[in-house]
VOMAR-180783 format. One record per residue: y, x, z of N, C-alpha, C in turn. Coordinates in steps of 0.001 Angstrom, whole numbers, padded with zeros to 6 digits, always signed. Example, Ala and Ser with C-alpha at 12.3 -4.5 7.8 and 13.67 -1.06 7.14 Angstrom:
REM residues 2
-005690+013190+007800-004500+012300+007800-003300+013200+007800 -002250+012850+007080-001060+013670+007140+000030+012900+007870 
REM end
This chain:
REM residues 309
+105607-122007-062224+106443-121907-061158+107967-121939-061847 +108824-122797-061688+110272-122497-062093+111171-122482-060857 +112412-121498-060945+113231-121107-059866+114569-121701-060373 +114998-122270-059136+116388-122773-059410+117299-122418-058167 +117699-121320-058364+118437-120425-057438+119404-119666-057864 +120263-118853-056774+121140-117853-057204+120548-116604-056908 +120794-115789-057771+120321-114304-057584+121276-113443-057827 +121179-112467-056965+122128-111224-056986+121248-110090-057703 +121715-109736-058940+120996-108795-059812+121748-107705-060194 +120888-106323-060233+121624-105324-060649+120912-104820-061739 +121480-103881-062760+120829-103353-063791+121000-102159-063534 +120126-100805-063867+120530-099413-063687+120610-098615-065098 +121556-098026-065175+121821-097323-066464+121770-095926-066180 +120884-094928-066462+120859-093528-066077+120283-092803-067240 +120463-091430-067138+119826-090543-067972+118404-090171-067413 +117578-089675-068283+116116-089463-068000+115810-088020-068578 +114869-087412-067865+114570-085758-068340+113147-085820-068478 +112597-085925-069766+111123-085964-069941+110432-084544-069239 +110880-083444-068642+110399-082241-068160+110703-082464-066683 +111222-083434-066053+111512-083556-064618+111336-084936-064188 +110184-085417-064098+109944-086968-063511+110474-087227-061968 +110157-085759-061205+110681-086034-059762+112084-086418-059706 +112924-085651-060655+114510-085894-060262+114872-087010-060878 +114002-087611-061905+114317-089041-062627+114036-090039-061607 +113057-090006-060614+112758-090890-059580+113524-090791-058409 +114288-089660-058345+114981-089489-056976+116460-089931-057423 +116772-090112-058775+118106-090651-059323+117997-092055-059489 +116946-092489-059708+116477-093703-059770+116759-094468-058297 +116076-093868-057509+116247-094182-055860+117664-094431-055443 +118499-093403-056015+119555-093412-055614+120663-094732-056155 +120429-095005-056990+121041-095922-058196+120400-097499-057153 +118990-097468-057029+118563-098651-056481+119269-098812-055092 +119277-097814-054168+120019-098268-052703+121522-098615-052860 +122129-097990-054060+123451-098592-054099+123433-099919-054450 +122725-100354-055273+122292-101639-055648+121995-102780-054541 +121236-102223-053572+121034-102922-052634+122031-103013-051636 +122920-102070-051511+124097-101734-050696+125077-103141-051328 +125392-103082-052569+125975-104293-053308+125297-105491-053187 +124329-105886-052392+123704-107108-052298+122745-107503-053367 +122221-106900-054175+121271-106925-055015+119878-107260-054645 +119132-108324-054873+117880-108877-054350+116760-108619-055672 +117391-108111-056637+116554-108096-057919+117229-106688-058662 +116375-105599-058933+116920-104527-059588+116159-104223-060831 +116609-103706-061809+115793-103600-063121+116362-102022-063323 +115313-101410-063902+115458-100043-064227+114980-099815-065808 +115367-098784-066573+115233-098749-067948+113630-098585-068372 +113508-098562-069287+112165-098160-069715+111900-096727-069728 +110841-096384-069217+110426-095070-068846+111307-094287-067975 +111867-094921-067020+112697-094309-066015+112228-093069-065315 +110894-093136-065306+110148-092035-064367+110092-090771-065133 +109006-091189-066279+108605-090030-067164+109544-089419-067957 +110410-090394-068321+111474-089949-069512+110823-090283-070734 +111529-090299-071965+111317-090565-073186+110873-089677-074070 +109943-089131-074688+109728-088040-075479+108516-088361-076695 +108864-087438-077522+108162-087481-078785+107080-086492-078789 +107295-085756-077624+106555-084232-077886+104786-084666-077604 +104061-084384-078450+102523-084765-077999+102147-084240-076946 +102798-083251-076187+102576-082858-074882+102654-083815-073765 +103506-084850-074001+103789-085744-073228+102505-086603-073255 +101747-086866-073849+100376-087551-073676+099565-087452-072500 +099961-086238-071954+099182-085748-070765+099975-086255-069536 +101224-087022-069493+101765-087311-068553+101544-088965-068302 +100619-089507-068636+100280-090883-068606+099521-090879-067236 +099975-092014-066521+099345-092141-065166+098895-093501-064824 +097825-093558-063828+097716-095061-063467+098651-095744-062842 +098346-097085-062857+099290-098060-062276+099669-097617-060808 +099033-097048-060075+098904-096709-058638+099347-095348-058472 +100121-094609-059807+100453-093433-059473+101959-093255-059074 +102406-091998-059348+103921-091722-058639+104765-092881-059026 +105096-093189-060308+106060-094392-060694+105660-095630-060275 +104434-096291-060540+104081-097364-059806+104243-097486-058170 +103981-096139-057374+104125-096250-055906+105387-096309-055606 +106482-095432-056587+107707-095744-056440+108147-097095-056320 +108015-097935-057254+108373-099406-057306+107943-100017-056120 +106566-099933-055840+106165-100560-054621+106841-100205-053543 +107016-098781-053231+107797-098415-052141+109167-098912-052196 +109872-098997-052990+111372-099449-053024+111407-100983-052993 +110355-101671-053319+110528-103041-053208+110125-103204-051743 +109209-102856-050937+108825-103064-049569+109897-102655-048658 +110144-101565-049216+111448-100795-048118+112435-101487-048102 +113013-101823-049330+114290-102648-049383+114323-103889-049380 +112877-104539-049352+113004-106008-049415+113639-106447-050584 +113175-106160-051989+113790-106591-053135+112662-106660-053923 +112937-107266-055186+112340-107381-056343+112739-106191-057224 +111735-105325-058168+112374-104211-058704+111231-103973-059998 +112085-103678-061139+111106-103887-062314+111638-102526-062978 +110657-101903-063866+110838-100570-064789+109447-100688-065260 +109585-099579-066392+108568-099399-067359+107933-097956-067072 +106533-097787-067252+105844-096632-067204+105003-096277-068172 +104412-094965-068309+103393-094689-069187+102216-094531-068595 +101199-095716-068732+100206-096181-068050+098901-095709-068577 +098105-094982-067732+096537-094593-068258+095820-095670-067750 +094943-096390-068439+094303-097200-068209+092768-097154-068658 +091447-096676-068079+090325-096526-068491+090646-095408-069731 +090086-095864-070936+090100-095182-071965+091321-095179-072824 +092290-096114-072434+093713-096403-073281+094986-096066-072349 +096031-095905-073278+097228-095939-072646+098504-096806-072970 +099306-097139-072205+100207-098518-072552+101587-098133-071831 +102685-098696-072756+103736-098658-071975+103846-099749-071219 +103966-099877-069939+103637-100978-069063+104955-101512-068448 +105470-102558-068346+106609-102850-067495+106122-103707-066344 +106442-103095-065231+105822-103654-063717+107147-104145-063121 +106977-105289-062521+107615-106161-061577+106959-106005-060259 +107363-105501-059256+107093-105497-057843+107889-106182-057021 +107365-106740-056118+107899-107484-055082+107949-107104-053642 +108749-107870-052861+108953-106980-051063+107600-107366-050373 +106688-108201-051036+105448-108409-049971+104176-107895-050712 +104334-106863-051734+103200-106240-052418+103025-107144-053703 +103631-108061-054238+103443-108632-055544+103544-107576-056815 +102793-107684-057424+102956-106880-058837+102365-107764-059926 +103246-107717-060983+103234-108400-062348+103268-107433-063489 +102513-107409-064384+102795-106260-065336+102750-107042-066877 +103503-106153-067749+103345-106727-069429+103159-105473-069828 +102182-105238-070642+101958-104161-071677+102622-104167-072985 +103409-103520-073267+104370-103496-074417+103685-103629-076001 +104017-104676-076574+103090-105006-077676+103452-104260-079023 +104867-103801-078839+105240-103286-080254+105754-102022-080171 +105051-100858-080333+105607-099450-080384+106521-099276-081339 +107645-098431-081036+108956-098369-082068+108666-096887-082440 +108339-096527-083852+108689-095406-084405+107346-094729-084037 +107926-093035-083507+107011-092499-082644+106063-092920-081461 +106707-094115-081050+105782-094358-079858+104367-094680-080270 +104183-094987-081407+102626-095352-081837+101842-094161-081529 +102053-092866-081514+101284-091717-081448+100883-091741-079920 +101475-092556-079051+101383-092225-077471+100478-093565-076695 +100787-094448-077313+100098-096030-076700+099768-096596-077741 +099032-097776-077332+098626-098958-078088+099112-100045-077864 +098920-101219-078707+099490-102375-078456+098982-103197-077111 +099913-103720-076632+099131-104746-075471+099029-106291-076255 +098312-106946-075184+098072-108441-075869+098402-109391-074921 +098981-108996-073726+099168-110087-072691+100415-110890-073008 +100513-111755-072378+101973-112700-072469+103040-111668-072057 +104386-112095-072792+105424-111625-071991+105978-112374-070871 +105698-113641-070638+106113-114623-069500+105091-114696-068354 +105556-114388-067317+104485-114179-066033+105038-115092-064888 +104487-116019-063987+104683-116976-063373+104745-116011-062004 +105809-116083-061235+106366-115111-060041+106855-115901-058820 +107178-115630-057583+107634-116483-056712+108920-116753-056954 +109571-115882-057916+110940-115920-058425+111131-116900-059659 +110161-117312-060138+109933-118346-061254+109394-117624-062665 +109545-118261-063659+108872-117857-064833+109735-116729-065575 +109126-115285-065293+109914-113916-065625+109371-113709-067116 +110138-113361-068052+109758-112698-069108+110306-111277-069075 +109088-110520-069048+109171-108960-069051+108937-108439-070543 +110192-107838-071019+110390-107525-072500+110905-106050-072454 +109986-105262-073387+110579-104010-073356+110875-103544-074810 +112148-102936-074891+112952-102278-075764+112585-102984-077374 +111801-102460-078053+111480-103145-079490+111208-104536-079496 +110640-104975-078421+110114-106455-078350+111392-107118-078423 +112260-106684-077956+113812-107717-077959+114269-107864-079225 +113844-107136-080099+114433-107494-081582+113493-107920-082475 +112350-108402-081977+110992-108936-082818+111511-110505-082809 +111827-111198-083846+112001-112579-083782+110900-113441-083236 +109534-113148-083981+108321-114021-083143+108262-114031-081963 +108457-112818-081256+108383-112734-079899+109576-113538-079079 +110684-113594-079673+111534-114434-079023+111304-115951-079135 +110704-116137-080406+110197-117637-080522+109184-117824-079485 +108393-116918-079273+107202-117132-078256+107662-117306-076959 +108535-116497-076428+109190-116452-075057+109934-118006-075053 +110913-118276-075811+111631-119295-075827+110507-120729-075552 +109391-120697-076325+108819-121760-076115+108398-121756-074678 +108131-120819-073832+107478-120512-072653+108606-121016-071616 +109909-120908-072016+110866-121862-071214+110903-120855-069923 +111386-119556-069962+111416-118761-068804+112503-118947-068063 +112809-118781-066908+113952-119070-065742+114661-117521-065880 +114202-116590-066478+115067-115267-066345+114402-114365-067056 +115033-113623-068167+114419-112359-068909+115111-111296-068493 +113876-110308-068484+114197-108949-068030+114025-108065-069243 +114737-106931-069217+114678-106032-070546+114838-104630-070150 +114076-103912-070488+113989-102314-070087+113966-101768-071655 +115137-100765-071487+115300-100137-072922+115284-098697-072795 +114681-097823-073754+114997-096376-073850+115269-096260-075209 +116420-096469-075640+116593-096354-077299+117644-095643-077800 +117259-094349-078490+118034-093435-078693+118631-093983-080350 +120148-094004-080301+120771-094532-081479+120405-093492-082612 +120940-093702-083835+120604-092849-085036+121194-091600-085206 +122446-091517-084450+123310-090367-084874+124227-090501-086160 +125200-089972-086227+125814-090199-087237+125248-089783-088651 +124686-088423-088596+124105-087788-089810+122748-088910-090180 +122117-089029-089419+120749-089815-089452+121214-091188-090096 +122192-091496-089494+122631-093128-090063+122985-092958-091225 +123746-091982-091716+124215-091935-093107+123005-091808-093859 +121828-091118-093480+120767-090883-094497+120132-092263-094468 +119640-092844-093582+118612-093919-093444+119274-095393-093446 +120278-095377-092569+121074-096328-092346+120617-096946-091030 +121407-096691-089889+121028-096735-088574+121405-098365-088214 +120614-098752-087338+120998-100020-086663+122331-100259-086071 +122701-101347-086138+124327-101559-085636+124416-101161-084234 +125449-100342-083933+125926-099893-082747+125765-100776-081698 +125912-101976-081750+126019-103073-080589+124470-103685-080595 +123635-103082-081156+122419-104192-081567+121743-104621-080117 +121585-103682-079046+121297-104223-077698+121789-105336-077172 +123339-105303-077222+124154-106403-076556+124217-107577-077476 +123957-107506-078849+123537-108785-079833+122171-109372-079480 +121244-108495-079191+119873-109019-079066+119849-109768-077458 +120509-109127-076334+120471-109801-075125+121349-111216-075280 +122421-111366-075931+123058-112620-075952+122004-113412-076660 +121405-113158-078010+120792-114009-078611+119444-114712-077982 +118848-113992-077021+117668-114063-076205+118237-115052-075043 +119570-114775-074404+119991-115651-073501+120031-117334-074044 +120997-117023-075194+121065-118453-075733+119658-119108-076333 +119019-118562-076741+117696-118869-077438+116736-119744-076298 +116837-118886-075223+115657-119216-073890+116245-120024-073225 +117692-120089-073000+118445-120971-072076+118229-120491-070577 +118088-119081-070701+117848-118419-069280+118929-117235-069362 +119266-116566-067925+119843-115454-068001+119190-114275-068397 +120004-113061-068800+119028-111830-069082+119773-110588-068527 +118795-109977-067980+119211-108484-067367+118577-107259-067825 +119565-106521-068403+118928-105566-069403+119358-104031-068812 +118410-103350-068805+118655-102018-068216+118237-100907-069249 +119149-099774-069542+119233-098785-070582+119212-097602-070147 +118366-096640-070802+118989-095088-070558+120366-094825-071173 +120925-093855-070775+122130-093420-071264+122144-092022-071371 +123178-091218-071936+123010-089780-072033+122480-089186-073402 +122103-088450-073476+121349-087885-074836+119997-087410-074714 +119245-087696-076129+117876-087765-075801+117594-086286-076648 +116777-085472-075969+116400-084280-076494+115004-084139-076333 +114461-083946-077665+112772-083893-077794+112220-083252-078850 +111412-082400-078794+110578-081974-080091+109741-082961-080642 +109548-082996-082097+108764-083965-082547+107354-083625-082713 +106457-084825-082252+104934-084172-082284+104983-082737-081681 +104313-081838-082225+103740-080496-082005+104666-079294-082465 +105900-080020-083237+106243-079051-084238+107746-078455-083429 +108233-077439-084109+109392-076638-083188+110722-077549-083664 +110600-078480-084602+111870-079520-084389+112430-080092-083394 +113527-080018-083133+114027-080733-081973+115361-081666-082255 +115137-082941-081494+116002-083970-081928+116925-083836-080775 +118522-084177-080997+119159-084450-080067+120039-085612-080543 +119697-086919-079902+120593-087975-080440+121043-088801-079068 +122240-089721-079168+122735-090358-077982+121917-091454-077775 +121505-091809-076829+121157-093198-076265+122051-094267-076302 +121659-095456-076640+122677-096548-076798+123476-096810-075439 +122692-096746-074457+123582-097417-073016+123276-099065-073359 +124600-099618-072915+124849-101096-073286+123949-101739-072313 +123632-101278-070947+122961-102287-070175+124109-103411-069732 +123406-104665-069373+124234-105707-069069+123622-106824-068455 +124112-107879-067893+123820-109184-067444+124362-110126-067980 +123685-111180-068214+124429-112225-069222+123752-113571-068495 +124771-114599-068666+124123-115959-068322+123638-116669-069196 +122837-117903-068806+122145-118697-070091+122913-119082-071460 +123992-118742-071045+125164-119112-072602+125314-118060-073463 +124913-116740-072847+125149-115478-073609+126350-114769-073060 +127021-115416-072088+128308-114848-071486+127807-113344-071037 +128621-112331-071012+128408-111177-070370+129144-111180-069207 +128504-110995-067946+128882-111282-066397+129184-109819-066063 +128312-108846-066407+128794-107377-065769+127954-106394-066997 +128774-105750-067604+128129-104608-068582+128668-103289-068395 +128185-102214-069027+128195-100921-069097+127918-100537-070249 +129059-099400-070797+129142-098804-072008+128146-097692-072275 +128220-096668-072084+127475-095427-072303+127569-094532-071059 +127999-095029-070206+128262-094168-068771+127149-094502-067756 +126438-093522-066875+125487-093861-065667+126348-094695-064750 +125470-095516-064153+125911-096318-063139+125102-097693-062854 +125463-098750-062298+125044-100031-062198+125808-101106-062660 +125232-102111-063210+126129-103325-063190+125505-104485-062270 +126228-104972-061817+125989-105952-060826+126425-107474-060903 +125882-108678-060727+126067-110003-061099+125519-110849-060316 +126033-111914-059824+125298-113173-059571+124688-114090-060576 +123527-114451-060556+123230-115389-061671+122575-116598-061113 +122632-117542-061983+121958-119048-061550+120689-118830-062400 +119566-118519-061608+118238-118478-062232+117739-120185-062693 +117214-119814-063521+116508-121324-064124+116827-121619-065387 +115900-122165-065990+115732-122608-067471+116666-123670-067782 +117757-123421-068701+118694-124503-069122+118361-124995-070427 +118921-125790-070881+118835-126433-072361+119428-125374-073281 +118816-124697-074161+119059-123571-075030+120466-123955-075932 +121242-123030-075945+122253-123113-076925+121783-123167-078208 +121132-122201-078619+120682-122044-079949+119291-122216-080290 +118998-122360-081412+117536-122962-081803+116956-121669-081950 +115452-121785-081681+114658-120231-081879+114765-119929-083405 +114264-118609-083392+114212-118086-084850+113445-118834-085731 +113546-118928-086885+112668-119680-087971+111489-118639-087994 +110257-119309-088569+109163-118606-088918+109212-117447-089822 +110096-117560-090869+110543-116479-091874+111302-115238-091287 +112193-115628-090070+113088-114151-089685+111697-113283-089070 +112262-112171-089180+111500-110746-088730+112194-110379-087478 +113377-110374-087685+114314-109610-086888+115527-110467-085921 +115729-110025-084494+116671-110806-083986+117928-110367-084530 +118274-109057-084672+119382-108553-085203+119037-107720-086494 +119695-108072-087571+119169-107493-088660+119153-105926-088910 +118111-105583-089527+118025-103857-089742+118106-103677-091158 +118364-102226-091263+118583-101760-092690+116998-101803-093163 +116847-102024-094720+115467-101981-095179+114908-100781-095214 +115771-099553-095369+115197-098350-095362+114452-097880-094240 +115522-098343-092977+115009-098056-091641+113588-098565-091356 +113742-100067-091817+112481-100969-091525+111347-100208-092164 +111344-099660-093360+110323-099042-094233+109681-097790-093435 +110593-096728-092883+110500-095768-092135+109610-096090-090933 +110133-097103-090202+109620-097658-089145+108057-097847-089219 +107950-098690-090492+106367-099313-090722+105479-097800-091011 +106176-096923-091791+105322-095839-092107+104898-095132-090843 +105870-094578-090139+105634-093912-088998+104731-094539-087938 +104851-095985-087680+103968-096663-086631+102640-096602-087282 +102087-096428-088592+101111-096584-088988+100417-095218-088931 +101030-094415-089266+100677-092796-089199+100070-092677-087341 +101259-093036-086761+101042-092739-085284+099708-093493-084756 +099626-094707-085154+098348-095603-084859+097300-094800-085165 +096954-094076-086095+095710-093161-086723+095743-091960-085659 +096877-091348-085429+096831-090235-084723+096389-090728-083183 +096907-091585-082722+096580-092287-081204+095106-092685-081216 +094570-093128-082187+093193-093469-082142+092333-092084-082120 +092600-091635-082939+091878-090285-082917+091865-089506-081769 +093080-089605-081035+092958-088776-079630+092464-089426-078741 +092232-090954-078748+091738-091336-077332+090053-091381-077741 +089668-091519-079369+088226-091477-079361+087754-089913-079141 +088658-088749-079418+088141-087605-078961+088120-087420-077283 +088904-088086-076730+089099-088194-075299+087971-088776-074439 +087223-089972-075236+086068-090439-074984+085060-089861-074926 +084815-089025-075952+083474-088055-076265+083264-086845-075577 
REM end
């Protein structure tokens, strides 16, 4: 189902606290209601807006069913405000855990996508999804993209071939920080903005991306080491040619814009089969990502097997 209509879209940029999910949901609700007051009929929330982003192994115990507090929050806001709303949660599903992007509608509709590519330490907490990124909804063909997926060139190529009408992206991406960037070579400061622009131009569809802002503070696994790094921010709404319609830097708030929802002729070709990244990354960082993801995958598998026994 393809949509050809104007939509008033809002993206929420907010800090999160992994130790206080109740406050995270209350903060999100304030922003959603503000967006609705400005005429938004579709609101996008950041990745893990409810549970917060953490590398502490204790966070494994915070995964929740789809009908848990965060999923119910999305459904309640969609029905109560008469809007479509999207956001990511840490989902427990039978004997597995996923990073699940949920799109809820005003009449009880619900569409989900399970993140396929964990980034760095995320592999300790959830497994790779296998479902498509593009879902058919009453709004049209919507691509649901979660953070790391937006810089994976093969996924951009896959989604572009599906001709989505709109791309929604949820981010919770801490930056490298100055010291860490000097050590391993951090990604470019404007990586999220560049990724969204390329997705819009390659898919021929508007992009609405919501990100976490503020400072990420988390212990690393079960050790006393504490990381304190800035989140990227850079939430924004882009038209199908990649032009920024409304953006935020690193401040908390909402960006609102009217978009023409519907697939257009792409301005750029899809990535070549040889391309790995939508935005180039330093080789040392890529090597670190591969190692940590592999170790995390082993740890996650052992944890889930122990839980089943």
